[in-house]
mmJSON file of the N, C-alpha and C atoms, coordinates in Angstrom:
{"data_MODEL":{"atom_site":{
"group_PDB":["ATOM","ATOM","ATOM","ATOM","ATOM","ATOM","ATOM","ATOM","ATOM","ATOM","ATOM","ATOM","ATOM","ATOM","ATOM","ATOM","ATOM","ATOM","ATOM","ATOM","ATOM","ATOM","ATOM","ATOM","ATOM","ATOM","ATOM","ATOM","ATOM","ATOM","ATOM","ATOM","ATOM","ATOM","ATOM","ATOM","ATOM","ATOM","ATOM","ATOM","ATOM","ATOM","ATOM","ATOM","ATOM","ATOM","ATOM","ATOM","ATOM","ATOM","ATOM","ATOM","ATOM","ATOM","ATOM","ATOM","ATOM","ATOM","ATOM","ATOM","ATOM","ATOM","ATOM","ATOM","ATOM","ATOM","ATOM","ATOM","ATOM","ATOM","ATOM","ATOM","ATOM","ATOM","ATOM","ATOM","ATOM","ATOM","ATOM","ATOM","ATOM","ATOM","ATOM","ATOM","ATOM","ATOM","ATOM","ATOM","ATOM","ATOM","ATOM","ATOM","ATOM","ATOM","ATOM","ATOM","ATOM","ATOM","ATOM","ATOM","ATOM","ATOM","ATOM","ATOM","ATOM","ATOM","ATOM","ATOM","ATOM","ATOM","ATOM","ATOM","ATOM","ATOM","ATOM","ATOM","ATOM","ATOM","ATOM","ATOM","ATOM","ATOM","ATOM","ATOM","ATOM","ATOM","ATOM","ATOM","ATOM","ATOM","ATOM","ATOM","ATOM","ATOM","ATOM","ATOM","ATOM","ATOM","ATOM","ATOM","ATOM","ATOM","ATOM","ATOM","ATOM","ATOM","ATOM","ATOM","ATOM","ATOM","ATOM","ATOM","ATOM","ATOM","ATOM","ATOM","ATOM","ATOM","ATOM","ATOM","ATOM","ATOM","ATOM","ATOM","ATOM","ATOM","ATOM","ATOM","ATOM","ATOM","ATOM","ATOM","ATOM","ATOM","ATOM","ATOM","ATOM","ATOM","ATOM","ATOM","ATOM","ATOM","ATOM","ATOM","ATOM","ATOM","ATOM","ATOM","ATOM","ATOM","ATOM","ATOM","ATOM","ATOM","ATOM","ATOM","ATOM","ATOM","ATOM","ATOM","ATOM","ATOM","ATOM","ATOM","ATOM","ATOM","ATOM","ATOM","ATOM","ATOM","ATOM","ATOM","ATOM","ATOM","ATOM","ATOM","ATOM","ATOM","ATOM","ATOM","ATOM","ATOM","ATOM","ATOM","ATOM","ATOM","ATOM","ATOM","ATOM","ATOM","ATOM","ATOM","ATOM","ATOM","ATOM","ATOM","ATOM","ATOM","ATOM","ATOM","ATOM","ATOM","ATOM"],
"id":[1,2,3,4,5,6,7,8,9,10,11,12,13,14,15,16,17,18,19,20,21,22,23,24,25,26,27,28,29,30,31,32,33,34,35,36,37,38,39,40,41,42,43,44,45,46,47,48,49,50,51,52,53,54,55,56,57,58,59,60,61,62,63,64,65,66,67,68,69,70,71,72,73,74,75,76,77,78,79,80,81,82,83,84,85,86,87,88,89,90,91,92,93,94,95,96,97,98,99,100,101,102,103,104,105,106,107,108,109,110,111,112,113,114,115,116,117,118,119,120,121,122,123,124,125,126,127,128,129,130,131,132,133,134,135,136,137,138,139,140,141,142,143,144,145,146,147,148,149,150,151,152,153,154,155,156,157,158,159,160,161,162,163,164,165,166,167,168,169,170,171,172,173,174,175,176,177,178,179,180,181,182,183,184,185,186,187,188,189,190,191,192,193,194,195,196,197,198,199,200,201,202,203,204,205,206,207,208,209,210,211,212,213,214,215,216,217,218,219,220,221,222,223,224,225,226,227,228,229,230,231,232,233,234,235,236,237,238,239,240,241,242,243],
"type_symbol":["N","C","C","N","C","C","N","C","C","N","C","C","N","C","C","N","C","C","N","C","C","N","C","C","N","C","C","N","C","C","N","C","C","N","C","C","N","C","C","N","C","C","N","C","C","N","C","C","N","C","C","N","C","C","N","C","C","N","C","C","N","C","C","N","C","C","N","C","C","N","C","C","N","C","C","N","C","C","N","C","C","N","C","C","N","C","C","N","C","C","N","C","C","N","C","C","N","C","C","N","C","C","N","C","C","N","C","C","N","C","C","N","C","C","N","C","C","N","C","C","N","C","C","N","C","C","N","C","C","N","C","C","N","C","C","N","C","C","N","C","C","N","C","C","N","C","C","N","C","C","N","C","C","N","C","C","N","C","C","N","C","C","N","C","C","N","C","C","N","C","C","N","C","C","N","C","C","N","C","C","N","C","C","N","C","C","N","C","C","N","C","C","N","C","C","N","C","C","N","C","C","N","C","C","N","C","C","N","C","C","N","C","C","N","C","C","N","C","C","N","C","C","N","C","C","N","C","C","N","C","C","N","C","C","N","C","C","N","C","C","N","C","C"],
"label_atom_id":["N","CA","C","N","CA","C","N","CA","C","N","CA","C","N","CA","C","N","CA","C","N","CA","C","N","CA","C","N","CA","C","N","CA","C","N","CA","C","N","CA","C","N","CA","C","N","CA","C","N","CA","C","N","CA","C","N","CA","C","N","CA","C","N","CA","C","N","CA","C","N","CA","C","N","CA","C","N","CA","C","N","CA","C","N","CA","C","N","CA","C","N","CA","C","N","CA","C","N","CA","C","N","CA","C","N","CA","C","N","CA","C","N","CA","C","N","CA","C","N","CA","C","N","CA","C","N","CA","C","N","CA","C","N","CA","C","N","CA","C","N","CA","C","N","CA","C","N","CA","C","N","CA","C","N","CA","C","N","CA","C","N","CA","C","N","CA","C","N","CA","C","N","CA","C","N","CA","C","N","CA","C","N","CA","C","N","CA","C","N","CA","C","N","CA","C","N","CA","C","N","CA","C","N","CA","C","N","CA","C","N","CA","C","N","CA","C","N","CA","C","N","CA","C","N","CA","C","N","CA","C","N","CA","C","N","CA","C","N","CA","C","N","CA","C","N","CA","C","N","CA","C","N","CA","C","N","CA","C","N","CA","C","N","CA","C","N","CA","C","N","CA","C","N","CA","C","N","CA","C","N","CA","C"],
"label_alt_id":[null,null,null,null,null,null,null,null,null,null,null,null,null,null,null,null,null,null,null,null,null,null,null,null,null,null,null,null,null,null,null,null,null,null,null,null,null,null,null,null,null,null,null,null,null,null,null,null,null,null,null,null,null,null,null,null,null,null,null,null,null,null,null,null,null,null,null,null,null,null,null,null,null,null,null,null,null,null,null,null,null,null,null,null,null,null,null,null,null,null,null,null,null,null,null,null,null,null,null,null,null,null,null,null,null,null,null,null,null,null,null,null,null,null,null,null,null,null,null,null,null,null,null,null,null,null,null,null,null,null,null,null,null,null,null,null,null,null,null,null,null,null,null,null,null,null,null,null,null,null,null,null,null,null,null,null,null,null,null,null,null,null,null,null,null,null,null,null,null,null,null,null,null,null,null,null,null,null,null,null,null,null,null,null,null,null,null,null,null,null,null,null,null,null,null,null,null,null,null,null,null,null,null,null,null,null,null,null,null,null,null,null,null,null,null,null,null,null,null,null,null,null,null,null,null,null,null,null,null,null,null,null,null,null,null,null,null,null,null,null,null,null,null],
"label_comp_id":["MET","MET","MET","THR","THR","THR","ASP","ASP","ASP","PRO","PRO","PRO","ARG","ARG","ARG","LEU","LEU","LEU","ALA","ALA","ALA","TYR","TYR","TYR","VAL","VAL","VAL","GLN","GLN","GLN","ARG","ARG","ARG","LYS","LYS","LYS","THR","THR","THR","ARG","ARG","ARG","ARG","ARG","ARG","ARG","ARG","ARG","LEU","LEU","LEU","ALA","ALA","ALA","PHE","PHE","PHE","SER","SER","SER","ALA","ALA","ALA","VAL","VAL","VAL","HIS","HIS","HIS","LEU","LEU","LEU","VAL","VAL","VAL","LEU","LEU","LEU","TYR","TYR","TYR","PHE","PHE","PHE","SER","SER","SER","PHE","PHE","PHE","SER","SER","SER","LEU","LEU","LEU","ASN","ASN","ASN","TRP","TRP","TRP","SER","SER","SER","SER","SER","SER","TRP","TRP","TRP","GLY","GLY","GLY","GLU","GLU","GLU","PRO","PRO","PRO","LEU","LEU","LEU","SER","SER","SER","HIS","HIS","HIS","ARG","ARG","ARG","LEU","LEU","LEU","GLY","GLY","GLY","VAL","VAL","VAL","THR","THR","THR","GLN","GLN","GLN","VAL","VAL","VAL","THR","THR","THR","GLY","GLY","GLY","SER","SER","SER","LEU","LEU","LEU","LEU","LEU","LEU","MET","MET","MET","PHE","PHE","PHE","ILE","ILE","ILE","LEU","LEU","LEU","LEU","LEU","LEU","VAL","VAL","VAL","LEU","LEU","LEU","ILE","ILE","ILE","PHE","PHE","PHE","ILE","ILE","ILE","GLY","GLY","GLY","MET","MET","MET","GLU","GLU","GLU","PHE","PHE","PHE","LEU","LEU","LEU","PHE","PHE","PHE","LEU","LEU","LEU","GLN","GLN","GLN","MET","MET","MET","GLU","GLU","GLU","SER","SER","SER","LYS","LYS","LYS","GLU","GLU","GLU","THR","THR","THR","GLN","GLN","GLN","GLU","GLU","GLU"],
"label_asym_id":["A","A","A","A","A","A","A","A","A","A","A","A","A","A","A","A","A","A","A","A","A","A","A","A","A","A","A","A","A","A","A","A","A","A","A","A","A","A","A","A","A","A","A","A","A","A","A","A","A","A","A","A","A","A","A","A","A","A","A","A","A","A","A","A","A","A","A","A","A","A","A","A","A","A","A","A","A","A","A","A","A","A","A","A","A","A","A","A","A","A","A","A","A","A","A","A","A","A","A","A","A","A","A","A","A","A","A","A","A","A","A","A","A","A","A","A","A","A","A","A","A","A","A","A","A","A","A","A","A","A","A","A","A","A","A","A","A","A","A","A","A","A","A","A","A","A","A","A","A","A","A","A","A","A","A","A","A","A","A","A","A","A","A","A","A","A","A","A","A","A","A","A","A","A","A","A","A","A","A","A","A","A","A","A","A","A","A","A","A","A","A","A","A","A","A","A","A","A","A","A","A","A","A","A","A","A","A","A","A","A","A","A","A","A","A","A","A","A","A","A","A","A","A","A","A","A","A","A","A","A","A","A","A","A","A","A","A","A","A","A","A","A","A"],
"label_entity_id":["1","1","1","1","1","1","1","1","1","1","1","1","1","1","1","1","1","1","1","1","1","1","1","1","1","1","1","1","1","1","1","1","1","1","1","1","1","1","1","1","1","1","1","1","1","1","1","1","1","1","1","1","1","1","1","1","1","1","1","1","1","1","1","1","1","1","1","1","1","1","1","1","1","1","1","1","1","1","1","1","1","1","1","1","1","1","1","1","1","1","1","1","1","1","1","1","1","1","1","1","1","1","1","1","1","1","1","1","1","1","1","1","1","1","1","1","1","1","1","1","1","1","1","1","1","1","1","1","1","1","1","1","1","1","1","1","1","1","1","1","1","1","1","1","1","1","1","1","1","1","1","1","1","1","1","1","1","1","1","1","1","1","1","1","1","1","1","1","1","1","1","1","1","1","1","1","1","1","1","1","1","1","1","1","1","1","1","1","1","1","1","1","1","1","1","1","1","1","1","1","1","1","1","1","1","1","1","1","1","1","1","1","1","1","1","1","1","1","1","1","1","1","1","1","1","1","1","1","1","1","1","1","1","1","1","1","1","1","1","1","1","1","1"],
"label_seq_id":[1,1,1,2,2,2,3,3,3,4,4,4,5,5,5,6,6,6,7,7,7,8,8,8,9,9,9,10,10,10,11,11,11,12,12,12,13,13,13,14,14,14,15,15,15,16,16,16,17,17,17,18,18,18,19,19,19,20,20,20,21,21,21,22,22,22,23,23,23,24,24,24,25,25,25,26,26,26,27,27,27,28,28,28,29,29,29,30,30,30,31,31,31,32,32,32,33,33,33,34,34,34,35,35,35,36,36,36,37,37,37,38,38,38,39,39,39,40,40,40,41,41,41,42,42,42,43,43,43,44,44,44,45,45,45,46,46,46,47,47,47,48,48,48,49,49,49,50,50,50,51,51,51,52,52,52,53,53,53,54,54,54,55,55,55,56,56,56,57,57,57,58,58,58,59,59,59,60,60,60,61,61,61,62,62,62,63,63,63,64,64,64,65,65,65,66,66,66,67,67,67,68,68,68,69,69,69,70,70,70,71,71,71,72,72,72,73,73,73,74,74,74,75,75,75,76,76,76,77,77,77,78,78,78,79,79,79,80,80,80,81,81,81],
"pdbx_PDB_ins_code":[null,null,null,null,null,null,null,null,null,null,null,null,null,null,null,null,null,null,null,null,null,null,null,null,null,null,null,null,null,null,null,null,null,null,null,null,null,null,null,null,null,null,null,null,null,null,null,null,null,null,null,null,null,null,null,null,null,null,null,null,null,null,null,null,null,null,null,null,null,null,null,null,null,null,null,null,null,null,null,null,null,null,null,null,null,null,null,null,null,null,null,null,null,null,null,null,null,null,null,null,null,null,null,null,null,null,null,null,null,null,null,null,null,null,null,null,null,null,null,null,null,null,null,null,null,null,null,null,null,null,null,null,null,null,null,null,null,null,null,null,null,null,null,null,null,null,null,null,null,null,null,null,null,null,null,null,null,null,null,null,null,null,null,null,null,null,null,null,null,null,null,null,null,null,null,null,null,null,null,null,null,null,null,null,null,null,null,null,null,null,null,null,null,null,null,null,null,null,null,null,null,null,null,null,null,null,null,null,null,null,null,null,null,null,null,null,null,null,null,null,null,null,null,null,null,null,null,null,null,null,null,null,null,null,null,null,null,null,null,null,null,null,null],
"Cartn_x":[149.035,148.539,147.375,146.317,145.13,144.974,144.677,144.432,143.108,143.075,141.828,140.707,141.062,140.031,139.398,140.216,139.698,138.783,139.205,138.38,137.057,137.092,135.873,134.922,135.445,134.617,134.046,134.845,134.367,133.259,133.438,132.432,131.131,131.293,130.123,129.403,130.14,129.554,128.829,129.437,128.782,127.477,127.506,126.305,125.212,125.567,124.581,124.022,124.858,124.372,123.407,123.699,122.798,121.457,121.476,120.233,119.467,120.182,119.523,118.903,119.594,119.056,117.766,117.75,116.541,115.424,115.769,114.791,114.16,114.986,114.468,113.575,113.969,113.147,111.787,111.788,110.513,109.699,110.373,109.676,108.993,109.71,109.118,108.121,108.128,107.103,105.719,105.66,104.367,103.761,104.593,104.068,103.246,103.296,102.438,100.965,100.633,99.244,98.661,99.505,99.031,99.253,99.566,99.74,98.702,98.663,97.711,98.077,99.346,99.762,99.22,98.956,98.468,96.96,96.271,94.807,94.207,94.752,94.189,94.337,95.291,95.487,94.404,93.639,92.629,91.338,91.229,90.014,90.092,88.915,88.839,89.186,89.74,90.088,88.93,88.219,87.069,85.967,85.42,84.324,84.828,86.147,86.716,86.803,87.144,87.356,88.805,89.626,91.05,91.24,91.989,92.32,93.718,94.026,95.36,96.434,96.124,97.095,97.421,96.41,96.637,97.445,97.116,97.868,99.32,99.526,100.882,101.657,101.023,101.674,102.087,101.185,101.481,102.621,102.568,103.641,104.976,104.975,106.232,106.82,105.989,106.483,107.092,106.42,106.947,108.245,108.32,109.551,110.69,110.412,111.454,111.968,111.069,111.479,112.302,111.854,112.594,113.97,114.067,115.366,116.325,115.829,116.679,117.124,116.21,116.57,117.651,117.483,118.474,119.816,119.799,121.037,121.732,120.977,121.567,122.115,121.43,121.923,123.23,123.305,124.529,125.679,125.393,126.421,126.906,125.987,126.399,127.196,126.809,127.548,128.955,129.084,130.387,131.251,130.646,131.397,131.919,131.165,131.6,132.782,132.926,134.044,135.333],
"Cartn_y":[1.394,0.034,-0.15,-0.651,-0.878,-2.372,-2.692,-4.081,-4.515,-5.624,-6.047,-6.349,-6.829,-7.108,-5.817,-4.775,-3.477,-2.89,-2.987,-2.488,-3.243,-4.559,-5.368,-4.925,-4.724,-4.298,-2.906,-2.008,-0.657,-0.693,-1.482,-1.596,-2.179,-3.205,-3.836,-2.87,-2.077,-1.101,0.002,0.521,1.556,1.044,-0.188,-0.77,-0.921,-1.391,-1.58,-0.234,0.786,2.116,2.676,2.453,2.924,2.208,0.9,0.152,0.616,0.861,1.317,2.697,3.573,4.913,4.844,4.012,3.857,3.262,2.284,1.684,2.746,3.593,4.614,5.615,6.03,6.979,6.364,5.112,4.441,4.213,3.848,3.595,4.861,5.99,7.231,7.83,7.357,7.825,7.381,6.318,5.857,6.879,7.732,8.764,9.803,9.785,10.68,10.442,9.23,8.912,9.812,10.366,11.201,12.69,13.036,14.444,14.839,16.102,16.567,16.043,15.716,15.184,13.775,13.051,11.688,11.565,12.692,12.665,11.858,11.915,11.084,9.577,9.192,7.774,7.203,8.065,7.581,7.138,7.384,7.016,5.59,4.99,3.636,3.641,2.525,2.372,1.692,2.444,1.907,1.471,0.285,-0.229,-1.208,-1.369,-2.323,-1.693,-2.52,-2.033,-1.605,-1.734,-1.409,0.098,0.673,2.104,2.26,3.475,3.767,3.5,3.742,3.497,2.019,1.173,-0.263,-0.75,-0.267,-0.637,-0.178,1.028,1.541,0.665,0.258,-0.588,-1.926,-2.539,-3.83,-3.684,-2.641,-2.417,-2.155,-1.403,-1.152,-2.443,-3.295,-4.577,-5.4,-5.467,-6.221,-5.616,-4.299,-3.633,-3.921,-3.882,-4.179,-5.603,-6.548,-7.942,-8.08,-7.442,-7.484,-6.858,-5.747,-5.099,-5.985,-6.619,-7.518,-8.705,-9.253,-10.358,-9.919,-8.741,-8.206,-8.018,-7.469,-7.258,-8.587,-9.594,-10.901,-11.551,-11.383,-11.923,-11.245,-9.941,-9.21,-9.664,-9.876,-10.333,-11.734,-12.626,-14.001,-14.05,-13.222,-13.175,-12.639,-11.632,-11.044,-12.007,-12.779,-13.735,-14.874,-15.279,-16.357,-15.967,-14.696,-14.219,-14.201],
"Cartn_z":[102.314,102.228,103.182,102.665,103.469,103.713,104.943,105.298,104.664,103.941,103.287,104.282,105.449,106.453,106.957,107.134,107.561,106.484,105.236,104.131,104.068,104.29,104.288,105.396,106.593,107.728,107.484,106.934,106.648,105.588,104.553,103.504,104.066,104.888,105.498,106.435,107.192,108.115,107.354,106.292,105.484,104.884,104.4,103.809,104.86,106.042,107.107,107.564,107.653,108.036,106.992,105.723,104.667,104.76,104.958,105.103,106.339,107.431,108.66,108.48,107.757,107.521,106.701,105.671,104.862,105.714,106.554,107.461,108.365,108.95,109.858,109.146,107.965,107.202,106.896,106.449,106.151,107.419,108.491,109.755,110.26,110.224,110.713,109.728,108.488,107.55,108.007,108.801,109.306,110.267,110.857,111.757,111.004,109.68,108.888,109.198,109.646,109.946,111.032,111.882,112.986,112.732,111.489,111.15,110.099,109.787,108.779,107.384,107.157,105.861,105.638,106.707,106.579,106.563,106.54,106.563,105.419,104.195,103.124,103.39,104.227,104.528,105.439,106.062,107.004,106.321,105.038,104.309,103.798,103.644,103.105,101.625,101.182,99.77,99.052,98.293,97.568,98.511,98.26,99.089,100.136,100.254,101.206,102.596,103.573,104.931,105.158,104.133,104.233,104.09,105.032,104.944,104.362,103.993,103.484,104.521,105.791,106.865,106.981,106.899,106.982,105.788,104.617,103.423,103.536,104.044,104.223,105.204,106.29,107.282,106.665,105.923,105.286,104.287,103.483,102.512,103.183,104.276,104.991,105.545,106.108,106.627,105.498,104.36,103.227,102.695,102.664,102.22,103.187,104.495,105.479,105.321,105.14,104.953,103.668,102.617,101.356,101.465,102.172,102.344,103.137,104.188,104.97,104.131,103.336,102.453,101.471,100.884,99.956,100.64,101.842,102.587,102.859,103.29,103.574,102.307,101.187,99.918,99.508,99.686,99.346,100.243,101.51,102.446,102.101,101.782,101.479,100.169,99.202,97.941,98.174,99.016,99.301,100.098,100.979,101.79,100.931,99.909,99.029,98.181,97.891,97.025,97.732],
"occupancy":[1.0,1.0,1.0,1.0,1.0,1.0,1.0,1.0,1.0,1.0,1.0,1.0,1.0,1.0,1.0,1.0,1.0,1.0,1.0,1.0,1.0,1.0,1.0,1.0,1.0,1.0,1.0,1.0,1.0,1.0,1.0,1.0,1.0,1.0,1.0,1.0,1.0,1.0,1.0,1.0,1.0,1.0,1.0,1.0,1.0,1.0,1.0,1.0,1.0,1.0,1.0,1.0,1.0,1.0,1.0,1.0,1.0,1.0,1.0,1.0,1.0,1.0,1.0,1.0,1.0,1.0,1.0,1.0,1.0,1.0,1.0,1.0,1.0,1.0,1.0,1.0,1.0,1.0,1.0,1.0,1.0,1.0,1.0,1.0,1.0,1.0,1.0,1.0,1.0,1.0,1.0,1.0,1.0,1.0,1.0,1.0,1.0,1.0,1.0,1.0,1.0,1.0,1.0,1.0,1.0,1.0,1.0,1.0,1.0,1.0,1.0,1.0,1.0,1.0,1.0,1.0,1.0,1.0,1.0,1.0,1.0,1.0,1.0,1.0,1.0,1.0,1.0,1.0,1.0,1.0,1.0,1.0,1.0,1.0,1.0,1.0,1.0,1.0,1.0,1.0,1.0,1.0,1.0,1.0,1.0,1.0,1.0,1.0,1.0,1.0,1.0,1.0,1.0,1.0,1.0,1.0,1.0,1.0,1.0,1.0,1.0,1.0,1.0,1.0,1.0,1.0,1.0,1.0,1.0,1.0,1.0,1.0,1.0,1.0,1.0,1.0,1.0,1.0,1.0,1.0,1.0,1.0,1.0,1.0,1.0,1.0,1.0,1.0,1.0,1.0,1.0,1.0,1.0,1.0,1.0,1.0,1.0,1.0,1.0,1.0,1.0,1.0,1.0,1.0,1.0,1.0,1.0,1.0,1.0,1.0,1.0,1.0,1.0,1.0,1.0,1.0,1.0,1.0,1.0,1.0,1.0,1.0,1.0,1.0,1.0,1.0,1.0,1.0,1.0,1.0,1.0,1.0,1.0,1.0,1.0,1.0,1.0,1.0,1.0,1.0,1.0,1.0,1.0],
"B_iso_or_equiv":[0.0,0.0,0.0,0.0,0.0,0.0,0.0,0.0,0.0,0.0,0.0,0.0,0.0,0.0,0.0,0.0,0.0,0.0,0.0,0.0,0.0,0.0,0.0,0.0,0.0,0.0,0.0,0.0,0.0,0.0,0.0,0.0,0.0,0.0,0.0,0.0,0.0,0.0,0.0,0.0,0.0,0.0,0.0,0.0,0.0,0.0,0.0,0.0,0.0,0.0,0.0,0.0,0.0,0.0,0.0,0.0,0.0,0.0,0.0,0.0,0.0,0.0,0.0,0.0,0.0,0.0,0.0,0.0,0.0,0.0,0.0,0.0,0.0,0.0,0.0,0.0,0.0,0.0,0.0,0.0,0.0,0.0,0.0,0.0,0.0,0.0,0.0,0.0,0.0,0.0,0.0,0.0,0.0,0.0,0.0,0.0,0.0,0.0,0.0,0.0,0.0,0.0,0.0,0.0,0.0,0.0,0.0,0.0,0.0,0.0,0.0,0.0,0.0,0.0,0.0,0.0,0.0,0.0,0.0,0.0,0.0,0.0,0.0,0.0,0.0,0.0,0.0,0.0,0.0,0.0,0.0,0.0,0.0,0.0,0.0,0.0,0.0,0.0,0.0,0.0,0.0,0.0,0.0,0.0,0.0,0.0,0.0,0.0,0.0,0.0,0.0,0.0,0.0,0.0,0.0,0.0,0.0,0.0,0.0,0.0,0.0,0.0,0.0,0.0,0.0,0.0,0.0,0.0,0.0,0.0,0.0,0.0,0.0,0.0,0.0,0.0,0.0,0.0,0.0,0.0,0.0,0.0,0.0,0.0,0.0,0.0,0.0,0.0,0.0,0.0,0.0,0.0,0.0,0.0,0.0,0.0,0.0,0.0,0.0,0.0,0.0,0.0,0.0,0.0,0.0,0.0,0.0,0.0,0.0,0.0,0.0,0.0,0.0,0.0,0.0,0.0,0.0,0.0,0.0,0.0,0.0,0.0,0.0,0.0,0.0,0.0,0.0,0.0,0.0,0.0,0.0,0.0,0.0,0.0,0.0,0.0,0.0,0.0,0.0,0.0,0.0,0.0,0.0],
"pdbx_formal_charge":[null,null,null,null,null,null,null,null,null,null,null,null,null,null,null,null,null,null,null,null,null,null,null,null,null,null,null,null,null,null,null,null,null,null,null,null,null,null,null,null,null,null,null,null,null,null,null,null,null,null,null,null,null,null,null,null,null,null,null,null,null,null,null,null,null,null,null,null,null,null,null,null,null,null,null,null,null,null,null,null,null,null,null,null,null,null,null,null,null,null,null,null,null,null,null,null,null,null,null,null,null,null,null,null,null,null,null,null,null,null,null,null,null,null,null,null,null,null,null,null,null,null,null,null,null,null,null,null,null,null,null,null,null,null,null,null,null,null,null,null,null,null,null,null,null,null,null,null,null,null,null,null,null,null,null,null,null,null,null,null,null,null,null,null,null,null,null,null,null,null,null,null,null,null,null,null,null,null,null,null,null,null,null,null,null,null,null,null,null,null,null,null,null,null,null,null,null,null,null,null,null,null,null,null,null,null,null,null,null,null,null,null,null,null,null,null,null,null,null,null,null,null,null,null,null,null,null,null,null,null,null,null,null,null,null,null,null,null,null,null,null,null,null],
"auth_seq_id":[1,1,1,2,2,2,3,3,3,4,4,4,5,5,5,6,6,6,7,7,7,8,8,8,9,9,9,10,10,10,11,11,11,12,12,12,13,13,13,14,14,14,15,15,15,16,16,16,17,17,17,18,18,18,19,19,19,20,20,20,21,21,21,22,22,22,23,23,23,24,24,24,25,25,25,26,26,26,27,27,27,28,28,28,29,29,29,30,30,30,31,31,31,32,32,32,33,33,33,34,34,34,35,35,35,36,36,36,37,37,37,38,38,38,39,39,39,40,40,40,41,41,41,42,42,42,43,43,43,44,44,44,45,45,45,46,46,46,47,47,47,48,48,48,49,49,49,50,50,50,51,51,51,52,52,52,53,53,53,54,54,54,55,55,55,56,56,56,57,57,57,58,58,58,59,59,59,60,60,60,61,61,61,62,62,62,63,63,63,64,64,64,65,65,65,66,66,66,67,67,67,68,68,68,69,69,69,70,70,70,71,71,71,72,72,72,73,73,73,74,74,74,75,75,75,76,76,76,77,77,77,78,78,78,79,79,79,80,80,80,81,81,81],
"auth_comp_id":["MET","MET","MET","THR","THR","THR","ASP","ASP","ASP","PRO","PRO","PRO","ARG","ARG","ARG","LEU","LEU","LEU","ALA","ALA","ALA","TYR","TYR","TYR","VAL","VAL","VAL","GLN","GLN","GLN","ARG","ARG","ARG","LYS","LYS","LYS","THR","THR","THR","ARG","ARG","ARG","ARG","ARG","ARG","ARG","ARG","ARG","LEU","LEU","LEU","ALA","ALA","ALA","PHE","PHE","PHE","SER","SER","SER","ALA","ALA","ALA","VAL","VAL","VAL","HIS","HIS","HIS","LEU","LEU","LEU","VAL","VAL","VAL","LEU","LEU","LEU","TYR","TYR","TYR","PHE","PHE","PHE","SER","SER","SER","PHE","PHE","PHE","SER","SER","SER","LEU","LEU","LEU","ASN","ASN","ASN","TRP","TRP","TRP","SER","SER","SER","SER","SER","SER","TRP","TRP","TRP","GLY","GLY","GLY","GLU","GLU","GLU","PRO","PRO","PRO","LEU","LEU","LEU","SER","SER","SER","HIS","HIS","HIS","ARG","ARG","ARG","LEU","LEU","LEU","GLY","GLY","GLY","VAL","VAL","VAL","THR","THR","THR","GLN","GLN","GLN","VAL","VAL","VAL","THR","THR","THR","GLY","GLY","GLY","SER","SER","SER","LEU","LEU","LEU","LEU","LEU","LEU","MET","MET","MET","PHE","PHE","PHE","ILE","ILE","ILE","LEU","LEU","LEU","LEU","LEU","LEU","VAL","VAL","VAL","LEU","LEU","LEU","ILE","ILE","ILE","PHE","PHE","PHE","ILE","ILE","ILE","GLY","GLY","GLY","MET","MET","MET","GLU","GLU","GLU","PHE","PHE","PHE","LEU","LEU","LEU","PHE","PHE","PHE","LEU","LEU","LEU","GLN","GLN","GLN","MET","MET","MET","GLU","GLU","GLU","SER","SER","SER","LYS","LYS","LYS","GLU","GLU","GLU","THR","THR","THR","GLN","GLN","GLN","GLU","GLU","GLU"],
"auth_asym_id":["A","A","A","A","A","A","A","A","A","A","A","A","A","A","A","A","A","A","A","A","A","A","A","A","A","A","A","A","A","A","A","A","A","A","A","A","A","A","A","A","A","A","A","A","A","A","A","A","A","A","A","A","A","A","A","A","A","A","A","A","A","A","A","A","A","A","A","A","A","A","A","A","A","A","A","A","A","A","A","A","A","A","A","A","A","A","A","A","A","A","A","A","A","A","A","A","A","A","A","A","A","A","A","A","A","A","A","A","A","A","A","A","A","A","A","A","A","A","A","A","A","A","A","A","A","A","A","A","A","A","A","A","A","A","A","A","A","A","A","A","A","A","A","A","A","A","A","A","A","A","A","A","A","A","A","A","A","A","A","A","A","A","A","A","A","A","A","A","A","A","A","A","A","A","A","A","A","A","A","A","A","A","A","A","A","A","A","A","A","A","A","A","A","A","A","A","A","A","A","A","A","A","A","A","A","A","A","A","A","A","A","A","A","A","A","A","A","A","A","A","A","A","A","A","A","A","A","A","A","A","A","A","A","A","A","A","A","A","A","A","A","A","A"],
"auth_atom_id":["N","CA","C","N","CA","C","N","CA","C","N","CA","C","N","CA","C","N","CA","C","N","CA","C","N","CA","C","N","CA","C","N","CA","C","N","CA","C","N","CA","C","N","CA","C","N","CA","C","N","CA","C","N","CA","C","N","CA","C","N","CA","C","N","CA","C","N","CA","C","N","CA","C","N","CA","C","N","CA","C","N","CA","C","N","CA","C","N","CA","C","N","CA","C","N","CA","C","N","CA","C","N","CA","C","N","CA","C","N","CA","C","N","CA","C","N","CA","C","N","CA","C","N","CA","C","N","CA","C","N","CA","C","N","CA","C","N","CA","C","N","CA","C","N","CA","C","N","CA","C","N","CA","C","N","CA","C","N","CA","C","N","CA","C","N","CA","C","N","CA","C","N","CA","C","N","CA","C","N","CA","C","N","CA","C","N","CA","C","N","CA","C","N","CA","C","N","CA","C","N","CA","C","N","CA","C","N","CA","C","N","CA","C","N","CA","C","N","CA","C","N","CA","C","N","CA","C","N","CA","C","N","CA","C","N","CA","C","N","CA","C","N","CA","C","N","CA","C","N","CA","C","N","CA","C","N","CA","C","N","CA","C","N","CA","C","N","CA","C","N","CA","C","N","CA","C","N","CA","C","N","CA","C"],
"pdbx_PDB_model_num":[1,1,1,1,1,1,1,1,1,1,1,1,1,1,1,1,1,1,1,1,1,1,1,1,1,1,1,1,1,1,1,1,1,1,1,1,1,1,1,1,1,1,1,1,1,1,1,1,1,1,1,1,1,1,1,1,1,1,1,1,1,1,1,1,1,1,1,1,1,1,1,1,1,1,1,1,1,1,1,1,1,1,1,1,1,1,1,1,1,1,1,1,1,1,1,1,1,1,1,1,1,1,1,1,1,1,1,1,1,1,1,1,1,1,1,1,1,1,1,1,1,1,1,1,1,1,1,1,1,1,1,1,1,1,1,1,1,1,1,1,1,1,1,1,1,1,1,1,1,1,1,1,1,1,1,1,1,1,1,1,1,1,1,1,1,1,1,1,1,1,1,1,1,1,1,1,1,1,1,1,1,1,1,1,1,1,1,1,1,1,1,1,1,1,1,1,1,1,1,1,1,1,1,1,1,1,1,1,1,1,1,1,1,1,1,1,1,1,1,1,1,1,1,1,1,1,1,1,1,1,1,1,1,1,1,1,1,1,1,1,1,1,1]
}}}
């Protein structure tokens, strides 16, 4: 017999660890800018002043915000049930 509260906490912890792992992978992907693999990111995009690194940074911030919003929505839905 499993305590439902324990199962809830374990499920919530696993979900948070998965989100944190994805966050860390995306966060450290920005370090590509300082390696030879990130060399294409240093060039300007078309005729604009925006570089690939800046675009990557903006997209990562938006992805992080979206992931947190998704996580909070999943938590609130689970709490309502």
